[in-house]
Structures are given as C-alpha cells and as structure tokens.
N, C-alpha and C positions, 0 to 999 in steps of 0.2 A: 192066568194071573196077569194083572196089568203091569206094564213096564214102568220103571222109574222115568219121570219126565226129565230129570236132570242127571247127567253122568256124574260119577263119583269125583272126578277131577274138579269139575265145576263146583260141586258141593264143598269140597275141601278149600278151594280158593275163596269162595264166598264166606266160609266160616272164619277165615283170617281177616276179613274186612270188618270194620265196625265192631271190633271185639268189646268195646266199652258198653255196648248195648246188651251184653250178656245173653239171655235166652231169646231175645227179640232178633229174629233173622228176617231176611228178605221174603221168606215164605209165610210170615205172620199175616193172616188174612183179614184182620178186623181193623177198625178205626181205633188205633191205640189210645189216643187222647180221650175219645168218647168212652172206651172201655174203662179207663181209669176213672173217669167222671161217674159212670154208672156204678162201678165197684165202690166208690166213695159214698154213693147213696145207699148201697147195700150195707156198708160199714156203719153208717149213721142209723140205719134201720135196726141193725143188730144191737148197737149200743143203747138206743132208746128202749128196745125190748129188755135188755139186761136191767136197765134202771127201773122200768115199770115192774118187772118180775121181782126185783129186790124190794121195792116198796111194798108190793103185795105180800111178799114173804114176811116182812116185819109187821105189817098192819093186819094180817089175818088174825081173826079172833072169833070165838064161838065154839060150839060143841064139835063142829066138823073141821075146825081149823088145823089141827095137827097134820093129817095126811095132805090136806090141800096146800098148806104152807110148805111142806116137804116137796110137793110137786112144783110149786113156784120156784123154790131154791134150785131144784134140779134143772128146770128150764132156764133159769138165769145163768147157771154155770155153762149149760150147753150153748146158749146164745153168745156168751163170752168167748167160747171156743170158736164159734163161727166168725165173730168179729176179728179174732186173732188170725184165722186163716185168710180172711179177706185182706186184712192189712198186710200180711206177708205177701200175698199175691200182687197187691198194688206195688209194693217195693220191687218184686221180681220184674214187674213191667216198667221199672225205672220211674215210677210215680211216687207221690207222697201221700200216705194215708192222712185223711183230714179228720182229726180228733177235736176240732174247734168246738167247744161247748156252746158258743154263741149261735152256731148255725146248725147244730145237730137236729133239732126238731124240724126245721124247715127242709132239710135234706132227707129226712127219714120218710120212708113210704108209710110206716105205721105211726099212729099218734101215741102220745104219752097221755093216757087216761088213768086217773088215780083209782076211781071206783070207791064206793063208801062201804058197801057190804061185801061179804065173801062172794055172794052171787054176782054182784056188779063186777068185782075184780075178775072172776072167771070169765064173764061175758066179754069184758074189755080185752082180756088176753086172747080169747078166741077170735074176736074181731081182728085184732092185730095179726094173729097167725094167718087168718084167711087173706088179709091184705098182702102179707109177705108171700104166701103161696101163689097168689095171682100174679104179683109183680115178678117173682122169681121164675115162674113158668114163662112169662113174656121175655125175660132176659135170656133164658135158655134158648128159646126160639130165635131171638135176635142174634145171639152169638153164633148159632149154627156151627159150621165147621171153621169159622174165622179164628176162633180162639178156643180150641177144644179143652185146654187145661182149665181156663176160667169156667167154661161151660160145665165140666165135670164137677168142679168145686161147688158151683151153684146147685147142680143136681143133688149133690150130697147134702147140702144145707137144706134144700127143698124137702128131701125125704124126712129129715128131722123135724122140719116145720109141720109137715103133714102128721107126723107122730104126735107132736105137741097139740095140734088141733084135735086129734082123736082123743088124747088124754083129757083135754079140757072139756070136750063134749061129754065124755063119760062122767067127769066131776059134776058138770052142770045137771046132768040127768039124775045123779045121786042127790044133789042138793034139792032138786024139785020133788023128789020122791018122798 
C-alpha cells in the first residue's frame, strides 16, 4: 500500500489555513476557474434541455402522444435535477451558478430545437442527448483526477443522459414502426 505523501501534522496545519475556501484545499488538482466555467456550460446545457423537454411535453399531440409526453416530462424533471446538482457543485467550489437567460443558449452545448411533429421532437431530443453524452465524456476525461467530485457528478449525469438517449431511440423506433 502506498504511503501518504503528507504527514498528518502538515495536513492538519494546512486545513487551518484558508478556511474560507471550504472544500477547496491545496490538494485540489484542477484549474478551479476553468472548472467553474465548464460547470456553468453544463448548467446551461441542462437548463436548455429542461426547457426543450417541457415544450415538447406540452406540444406533444397525436395518437402516440400520451406515453411520449410522459417520457418528455420525466426527462425534463431529471434534467432539472442535474441542473440543481451542478449549481450546488459550482457554489461548493466558491463559484456562482450562471442562470442568466440572455446567455443560456450560447453557453449550452445542446441546441434548443422546438420540432413540429412528435417524431421531430423525439429526434431533436435524441440529438441533444447525444451532444450532451459526447461533451460530458470529454469533460470526464479532462477532469481526470484533478477534481474527482465533479468528475463523479458528471459521470452520474452522463449515465442518465445515456439512458435518455436509449429511451428516445426506442420511442423513435416505435414511431417509425
């Protein structure tokens, strides 16, 4: 088993320094400002996804709309949970979550696409999920061991985005059948 690189006394002394930084210690290994900036992009992505799914929930119509609308609403609620987790993490990192509606779409990795038919809506949501999956995978690799807490959070969100993409693909196949 590997030895600790720092003796206990030094760890205790360091913990007393810069207490106003809360969980951010000298051992934080990532570029803090850039992490907060990237997490604000993730926050914008999740909020844009909430808004798109909510629109699709309310605009879904047709013979297959009931179960599809229910899926849209479930996804909207889960995306809101992701946004809340990310905002909380930004605050833990002593940053400020950016909810500015004027810049949400520009900061979001996914687009806000309305879609006109049920099939269009499902396709637009699937595209957005695939964008989120790709960008979150890159973020996970970029964070590496520099910020394991943020990395694990993004990994958890990624798993749900993959589930959403799978759900949407199933719906798309059912619509085409």
